[in-house]
GUVOGU-694840 format. One record per residue (C-alpha): x, y, z; residue number from 1. Coordinates in steps of 0.02 Angstrom, whole numbers, padded with zeros to 5 digits, always signed. Layout:
BEGIN
+--------+--------+--------+-----+
:      X :      Y :      Z : num :
+--------+--------+--------+-----+
:      X :      Y :      Z : NUM :
...
+--------+--------+--------+-----+
This chain:
BEGIN
+--------+--------+--------+-----+
:      X :      Y :      Z : num :
+--------+--------+--------+-----+
: +00000 : +00000 : +00000 :   1 :
: +00141 : +00121 : +00043 :   2 :
: +00230 : +00088 : -00121 :   3 :
: +00070 : +00117 : -00218 :   4 :
: +00041 : +00283 : -00129 :   5 :
: +00223 : +00332 : -00154 :   6 :
: +00211 : +00293 : -00339 :   7 :
: +00059 : +00404 : -00358 :   8 :
: +00147 : +00540 : -00260 :   9 :
: +00298 : +00532 : -00375 :  10 :
: +00186 : +00550 : -00527 :  11 :
: +00098 : +00699 : -00448 :  12 :
: +00263 : +00782 : -00407 :  13 :
: +00329 : +00755 : -00584 :  14 :
: +00176 : +00842 : -00656 :  15 :
: +00189 : +00991 : -00538 :  16 :
: +00377 : +01005 : -00565 :  17 :
: +00358 : +01005 : -00754 :  18 :
: +00227 : +01143 : -00743 :  19 :
: +00340 : +01249 : -00632 :  20 :
: +00500 : +01233 : -00731 :  21 :
: +00428 : +01231 : -00907 :  22 :
: +00289 : +01359 : -00886 :  23 :
: +00281 : +01458 : -00724 :  24 :
: +00463 : +01510 : -00704 :  25 :
: +00479 : +01566 : -00886 :  26 :
: +00322 : +01674 : -00887 :  27 :
: +00357 : +01753 : -00718 :  28 :
: +00538 : +01788 : -00767 :  29 :
: +00489 : +01865 : -00934 :  30 :
: +00329 : +01957 : -00885 :  31 :
: +00332 : +01963 : -00695 :  32 :
: +00494 : +02060 : -00686 :  33 :
: +00501 : +02246 : -00726 :  34 :
: +00662 : +02258 : -00826 :  35 :
: +00657 : +02448 : -00829 :  36 :
: +00637 : +02476 : -00643 :  37 :
: +00723 : +02313 : -00592 :  38 :
: +00586 : +02253 : -00475 :  39 :
: +00447 : +02125 : -00477 :  40 :
: +00268 : +02155 : -00533 :  41 :
: +00124 : +02115 : -00415 :  42 :
: +00005 : +02028 : -00537 :  43 :
: -00005 : +01950 : -00709 :  44 :
: -00147 : +01905 : -00824 :  45 :
: -00154 : +01843 : -01003 :  46 :
: -00120 : +02020 : -01065 :  47 :
: +00035 : +02042 : -00956 :  48 :
: +00078 : +02133 : -00795 :  49 :
: -00016 : +02269 : -00703 :  50 :
: +00129 : +02389 : -00724 :  51 :
: +00075 : +02531 : -00609 :  52 :
: +00018 : +02427 : -00461 :  53 :
: +00097 : +02479 : -00296 :  54 :
: +00223 : +02350 : -00238 :  55 :
: +00214 : +02266 : -00069 :  56 :
: +00369 : +02221 : +00029 :  57 :
: +00306 : +02044 : +00054 :  58 :
: +00290 : +02015 : -00133 :  59 :
: +00463 : +02083 : -00174 :  60 :
: +00542 : +01967 : -00046 :  61 :
: +00438 : +01816 : -00093 :  62 :
: +00491 : +01833 : -00274 :  63 :
: +00673 : +01838 : -00223 :  64 :
: +00643 : +01677 : -00127 :  65 :
: +00552 : +01595 : -00273 :  66 :
: +00691 : +01629 : -00397 :  67 :
: +00828 : +01587 : -00271 :  68 :
: +00760 : +01410 : -00267 :  69 :
: +00744 : +01398 : -00456 :  70 :
: +00918 : +01328 : -00500 :  71 :
: +00900 : +01192 : -00369 :  72 :
: +00736 : +01143 : -00451 :  73 :
: +00815 : +01126 : -00622 :  74 :
: +00767 : +01292 : -00703 :  75 :
: +00909 : +01353 : -00815 :  76 :
: +00847 : +01532 : -00836 :  77 :
: +00926 : +01691 : -00767 :  78 :
: +00887 : +01659 : -00584 :  79 :
: +01045 : +01742 : -00519 :  80 :
: +01013 : +01903 : -00613 :  81 :
: +00831 : +01909 : -00556 :  82 :
: +00879 : +01878 : -00375 :  83 :
: +01016 : +02010 : -00378 :  84 :
: +00903 : +02141 : -00459 :  85 :
: +00751 : +02102 : -00352 :  86 :
: +00850 : +02106 : -00191 :  87 :
: +00936 : +02268 : -00238 :  88 :
: +00768 : +02350 : -00276 :  89 :
: +00703 : +02292 : -00108 :  90 :
: +00852 : +02351 : -00006 :  91 :
: +00860 : +02517 : -00098 :  92 :
: +00677 : +02563 : -00087 :  93 :
: +00599 : +02478 : +00065 :  94 :
: +00732 : +02498 : +00199 :  95 :
: +00697 : +02635 : +00326 :  96 :
: +00829 : +02733 : +00424 :  97 :
: +00787 : +02630 : +00580 :  98 :
: +00839 : +02468 : +00492 :  99 :
: +00662 : +02402 : +00471 : 100 :
: +00567 : +02390 : +00307 : 101 :
: +00417 : +02492 : +00252 : 102 :
: +00268 : +02396 : +00187 : 103 :
: +00231 : +02479 : +00018 : 104 :
: +00313 : +02577 : -00122 : 105 :
: +00257 : +02639 : -00292 : 106 :
: +00308 : +02553 : -00452 : 107 :
: +00457 : +02672 : -00465 : 108 :
: +00509 : +02637 : -00285 : 109 :
: +00441 : +02796 : -00207 : 110 :
: +00380 : +02764 : -00027 : 111 :
: +00192 : +02750 : -00011 : 112 :
: +00165 : +02675 : +00163 : 113 :
: +00294 : +02691 : +00301 : 114 :
: +00210 : +02568 : +00418 : 115 :
: +00312 : +02423 : +00484 : 116 :
: +00234 : +02251 : +00501 : 117 :
: +00317 : +02100 : +00579 : 118 :
: +00251 : +01997 : +00433 : 119 :
: +00354 : +02097 : +00307 : 120 :
: +00512 : +02088 : +00414 : 121 :
: +00497 : +01899 : +00422 : 122 :
: +00494 : +01887 : +00233 : 123 :
: +00641 : +02007 : +00219 : 124 :
: +00740 : +01887 : +00328 : 125 :
: +00683 : +01740 : +00221 : 126 :
: +00739 : +01828 : +00062 : 127 :
: +00909 : +01870 : +00136 : 128 :
: +00936 : +01689 : +00189 : 129 :
: +00870 : +01605 : +00032 : 130 :
: +00960 : +01716 : -00093 : 131 :
: +01124 : +01645 : -00029 : 132 :
: +01080 : +01485 : -00122 : 133 :
: +01125 : +01574 : -00284 : 134 :
: +01230 : +01723 : -00228 : 135 :
: +01334 : +01640 : -00093 : 136 :
: +01361 : +01699 : +00085 : 137 :
: +01409 : +01876 : +00040 : 138 :
: +01459 : +01980 : +00193 : 139 :
: +01328 : +02111 : +00148 : 140 :
: +01188 : +01984 : +00152 : 141 :
: +01242 : +01915 : +00320 : 142 :
: +01262 : +02091 : +00389 : 143 :
: +01089 : +02144 : +00328 : 144 :
: +01012 : +01989 : +00407 : 145 :
: +01095 : +02022 : +00575 : 146 :
: +01048 : +02207 : +00568 : 147 :
: +00867 : +02166 : +00537 : 148 :
: +00864 : +02036 : +00675 : 149 :
: +00937 : +02164 : +00796 : 150 :
: +00810 : +02295 : +00739 : 151 :
: +00669 : +02173 : +00774 : 152 :
: +00735 : +02139 : +00948 : 153 :
: +00762 : +02324 : +00979 : 154 :
: +00595 : +02391 : +00915 : 155 :
: +00463 : +02252 : +00909 : 156 :
: +00519 : +02139 : +01051 : 157 :
: +00397 : +02089 : +01188 : 158 :
: +00426 : +01982 : +01344 : 159 :
: +00377 : +01837 : +01231 : 160 :
: +00373 : +01852 : +01045 : 161 :
: +00354 : +02013 : +00948 : 162 :
: +00228 : +02151 : +00919 : 163 :
: +00129 : +02143 : +00757 : 164 :
: +00192 : +02313 : +00699 : 165 :
: +00266 : +02477 : +00759 : 166 :
: +00109 : +02582 : +00755 : 167 :
: -00017 : +02441 : +00787 : 168 :
: +00066 : +02316 : +00904 : 169 :
: -00096 : +02226 : +00952 : 170 :
: -00176 : +02105 : +00932 : 171 :
: -00030 : +01987 : +00931 : 172 :
: -00033 : +01877 : +00777 : 173 :
: +00022 : +01697 : +00755 : 174 :
: +00045 : +01711 : +00566 : 175 :
: +00196 : +01829 : +00566 : 176 :
: +00277 : +01723 : +00701 : 177 :
: +00253 : +01572 : +00590 : 178 :
: +00349 : +01657 : +00450 : 179 :
: +00481 : +01720 : +00571 : 180 :
: +00501 : +01538 : +00626 : 181 :
: +00521 : +01490 : +00443 : 182 :
: +00652 : +01626 : +00419 : 183 :
: +00751 : +01577 : +00574 : 184 :
: +00757 : +01397 : +00513 : 185 :
: +00813 : +01458 : +00341 : 186 :
: +00954 : +01558 : +00422 : 187 :
: +01006 : +01407 : +00525 : 188 :
: +01034 : +01316 : +00361 : 189 :
: +01157 : +01446 : +00295 : 190 :
: +01237 : +01517 : +00454 : 191 :
: +01326 : +01456 : +00610 : 192 :
: +01269 : +01610 : +00707 : 193 :
: +01188 : +01537 : +00865 : 194 :
: +01066 : +01683 : +00877 : 195 :
: +00964 : +01607 : +00735 : 196 :
: +00945 : +01446 : +00834 : 197 :
: +00892 : +01547 : +00986 : 198 :
: +00758 : +01634 : +00884 : 199 :
: +00693 : +01471 : +00811 : 200 :
: +00690 : +01387 : +00982 : 201 :
: +00596 : +01534 : +01056 : 202 :
: +00460 : +01532 : +00925 : 203 :
: +00445 : +01344 : +00929 : 204 :
: +00422 : +01352 : +01118 : 205 :
: +00296 : +01494 : +01100 : 206 :
: +00194 : +01388 : +00980 : 207 :
: +00193 : +01237 : +01095 : 208 :
: +00161 : +01332 : +01255 : 209 :
: +00043 : +01474 : +01205 : 210 :
: -00014 : +01473 : +01025 : 211 :
: -00079 : +01294 : +01014 : 212 :
: -00239 : +01280 : +01113 : 213 :
: -00294 : +01134 : +01225 : 214 :
: -00396 : +01061 : +01081 : 215 :
: -00237 : +01056 : +00976 : 216 :
: -00284 : +01193 : +00853 : 217 :
: -00190 : +01355 : +00825 : 218 :
: -00292 : +01516 : +00802 : 219 :
: -00242 : +01682 : +00726 : 220 :
: -00266 : +01820 : +00856 : 221 :
: -00202 : +01842 : +01035 : 222 :
: -00203 : +01975 : +01171 : 223 :
: -00049 : +02054 : +01248 : 224 :
: -00025 : +01904 : +01363 : 225 :
: -00039 : +01775 : +01222 : 226 :
: -00215 : +01722 : +01269 : 227 :
: -00318 : +01681 : +01115 : 228 :
: -00449 : +01812 : +01076 : 229 :
: -00630 : +01753 : +01078 : 230 :
: -00707 : +01681 : +00922 : 231 :
: -00811 : +01837 : +00889 : 232 :
: -00656 : +01945 : +00868 : 233 :
: -00636 : +02005 : +00688 : 234 :
: -00516 : +01891 : +00598 : 235 :
: -00511 : +01757 : +00731 : 236 :
: -00518 : +01582 : +00657 : 237 :
: -00436 : +01413 : +00646 : 238 :
: -00365 : +01416 : +00470 : 239 :
: -00332 : +01243 : +00397 : 240 :
: -00191 : +01312 : +00290 : 241 :
: -00102 : +01377 : +00444 : 242 :
: -00128 : +01213 : +00539 : 243 :
: -00035 : +01129 : +00396 : 244 :
: +00098 : +01263 : +00387 : 245 :
: +00135 : +01258 : +00574 : 246 :
: +00135 : +01068 : +00563 : 247 :
: +00269 : +01072 : +00428 : 248 :
: +00376 : +01198 : +00522 : 249 :
: +00366 : +01104 : +00687 : 250 :
: +00418 : +00946 : +00596 : 251 :
: +00564 : +01035 : +00513 : 252 :
: +00617 : +01103 : +00683 : 253 :
: +00599 : +00941 : +00780 : 254 :
: +00594 : +00804 : +00650 : 255 :
: +00714 : +00683 : +00734 : 256 :
: +00665 : +00702 : +00917 : 257 :
: +00486 : +00635 : +00905 : 258 :
: +00440 : +00738 : +01058 : 259 :
: +00304 : +00866 : +01097 : 260 :
: +00331 : +00960 : +00934 : 261 :
: +00304 : +00802 : +00832 : 262 :
: +00145 : +00759 : +00928 : 263 :
: +00081 : +00937 : +00910 : 264 :
: +00118 : +00935 : +00724 : 265 :
: +00024 : +00773 : +00698 : 266 :
: -00126 : +00844 : +00791 : 267 :
: -00122 : +01003 : +00685 : 268 :
: -00122 : +00896 : +00529 : 269 :
: -00267 : +00793 : +00597 : 270 :
: -00370 : +00951 : +00623 : 271 :
: -00327 : +01023 : +00452 : 272 :
: -00358 : +00864 : +00355 : 273 :
: -00502 : +00798 : +00459 : 274 :
: -00605 : +00957 : +00471 : 275 :
: -00531 : +01078 : +00345 : 276 :
: -00549 : +00981 : +00182 : 277 :
: -00716 : +01008 : +00094 : 278 :
: -00751 : +00942 : -00081 : 279 :
: -00568 : +00898 : -00104 : 280 :
: -00491 : +01066 : -00058 : 281 :
: -00422 : +01143 : +00100 : 282 :
: -00543 : +01282 : +00147 : 283 :
: -00515 : +01454 : +00221 : 284 :
: -00573 : +01442 : +00401 : 285 :
: -00648 : +01340 : +00542 : 286 :
: -00729 : +01393 : +00704 : 287 :
: -00659 : +01349 : +00874 : 288 :
: -00763 : +01189 : +00876 : 289 :
: -00690 : +01146 : +00703 : 290 :
: -00854 : +01171 : +00611 : 291 :
: -00842 : +01264 : +00446 : 292 :
: -00832 : +01453 : +00459 : 293 :
: -00784 : +01492 : +00278 : 294 :
: -00796 : +01359 : +00143 : 295 :
: -00714 : +01467 : +00009 : 296 :
: -00529 : +01448 : -00015 : 297 :
: -00370 : +01507 : -00098 : 298 :
: -00225 : +01424 : -00183 : 299 :
: -00103 : +01435 : -00038 : 300 :
: -00188 : +01316 : +00087 : 301 :
: -00170 : +01177 : -00041 : 302 :
: +00018 : +01203 : -00046 : 303 :
: +00031 : +01195 : +00144 : 304 :
: -00073 : +01036 : +00148 : 305 :
: +00048 : +00961 : +00021 : 306 :
: +00204 : +01009 : +00121 : 307 :
: +00137 : +00941 : +00285 : 308 :
: +00068 : +00779 : +00213 : 309 :
: +00225 : +00736 : +00115 : 310 :
: +00344 : +00771 : +00259 : 311 :
: +00237 : +00666 : +00377 : 312 :
: +00239 : +00530 : +00245 : 313 :
: +00428 : +00535 : +00236 : 314 :
: +00450 : +00536 : +00426 : 315 :
: +00322 : +00401 : +00468 : 316 :
: +00318 : +00292 : +00313 : 317 :
: +00129 : +00285 : +00327 : 318 :
: +00028 : +00269 : +00168 : 319 :
: -00111 : +00381 : +00233 : 320 :
: +00002 : +00532 : +00230 : 321 :
: +00063 : +00497 : +00054 : 322 :
: -00118 : +00478 : +00002 : 323 :
: -00149 : +00648 : +00082 : 324 :
: -00005 : +00719 : -00019 : 325 :
: -00081 : +00651 : -00179 : 326 :
: -00249 : +00729 : -00134 : 327 :
: -00165 : +00895 : -00093 : 328 :
: -00070 : +00891 : -00258 : 329 :
: -00234 : +00862 : -00350 : 330 :
: -00312 : +01010 : -00258 : 331 :
: -00165 : +01121 : -00305 : 332 :
: -00173 : +01061 : -00485 : 333 :
: -00352 : +01127 : -00498 : 334 :
: -00290 : +01303 : -00464 : 335 :
: -00149 : +01285 : -00591 : 336 :
: -00265 : +01239 : -00734 : 337 :
: -00267 : +01415 : -00804 : 338 :
: -00293 : +01464 : -00987 : 339 :
: -00125 : +01554 : -00983 : 340 :
: -00005 : +01412 : -00943 : 341 :
: +00107 : +01460 : -00798 : 342 :
: -00023 : +01573 : -00715 : 343 :
: -00152 : +01516 : -00587 : 344 :
: -00320 : +01547 : -00509 : 345 :
: -00304 : +01613 : -00332 : 346 :
: -00480 : +01608 : -00258 : 347 :
: -00613 : +01473 : -00262 : 348 :
: -00786 : +01520 : -00199 : 349 :
: -00889 : +01412 : -00084 : 350 :
: -01000 : +01376 : -00233 : 351 :
: -00853 : +01299 : -00326 : 352 :
: -00810 : +01432 : -00455 : 353 :
: -00645 : +01523 : -00476 : 354 :
: -00640 : +01712 : -00457 : 355 :
: -00589 : +01797 : -00620 : 356 :
: -00439 : +01907 : -00579 : 357 :
: -00254 : +01923 : -00620 : 358 :
: -00138 : +01794 : -00543 : 359 :
: -00052 : +01867 : -00389 : 360 :
: +00137 : +01852 : -00384 : 361 :
: +00127 : +01818 : -00197 : 362 :
: +00069 : +01640 : -00230 : 363 :
: +00229 : +01590 : -00321 : 364 :
: +00320 : +01578 : -00154 : 365 :
: +00192 : +01451 : -00092 : 366 :
: +00196 : +01351 : -00253 : 367 :
: +00386 : +01344 : -00263 : 368 :
: +00406 : +01295 : -00082 : 369 :
: +00273 : +01159 : -00095 : 370 :
: +00347 : +01079 : -00252 : 371 :
: +00523 : +01089 : -00183 : 372 :
: +00476 : +01014 : -00014 : 373 :
: +00366 : +00882 : -00095 : 374 :
: +00517 : +00828 : -00196 : 375 :
: +00630 : +00831 : -00043 : 376 :
: +00508 : +00722 : +00054 : 377 :
: +00502 : +00596 : -00089 : 378 :
: +00691 : +00590 : -00092 : 379 :
: +00693 : +00563 : +00095 : 380 :
: +00570 : +00420 : +00075 : 381 :
: +00690 : +00334 : -00044 : 382 :
+--------+--------+--------+-----+
């Protein structure tokens, strides 16, 4: 049974990988990059980019990450040049005098929104770590990463965790901490600086001790003492995609120890896959009792389902997880079946129809990571 599930998983990965390397990377390199201004566009449709869209910090950094992983995935295009240009645009136009990064600039790089969000800083750290895969451990990259880490500790630090932003520190949010966790783990992979391990250990402990609730789920919003806000609070939910994403990160952090993190990860996956899959896709949100709050969905929860299922499959050798990976790959494939090959649908309504809109560049990060980690899990399985 395991070999059958693994065989199907390998076929699913081959299909996704072919789509990424043969179609997605070429179109986003050719049309998703602004050659004149040397930055990345926010959205593409069949007619091309939305040239004048304002450009979010989180998209600029995610695109650096996506192309930094491209050579390792077998794409032979100009990944190094795209990473160098995209990172330079980001550092030149988003960095504030205090060492943190503003959230939004115009297409020409002019500042539009000076606010600082922890979410954006986490992706800046991820970009600085991941770009070393193609640029090497340049002293400037290491220095920028350390400077940003120190700025976070100096300006957003709380007794536990970090404020959500400079001007709006509350409510405390689990999602930016999840991406900060991801970034700390990425830095651990390229640096011997023990401070990155300290940061990862702190966020892992925060997740286990405060973010994950007694029922095993992990909500979005918390008060200043890291108590979960009540269900009626705007934005409060149990998001299946984030259950999967935290599951994957906890497994990456604690894969070999099989301790509390492993048990918590398996429970998060159980919640996401047992309650958060409706009509074959991972949906947007559950209530605290795990009933459906929002049956619509987006592309990204499917990628997180795929990452969590495949890593659990590799670690446990259980067919049920590989079968979950195959189901997640099929869900993702639905979103990738776009008339313009290499683009994608981002939103699926509760009624089962895709929203007609340009493909957001922000999703490429999720897609690339999912396909790369799916492949790594299959290699680990042998």
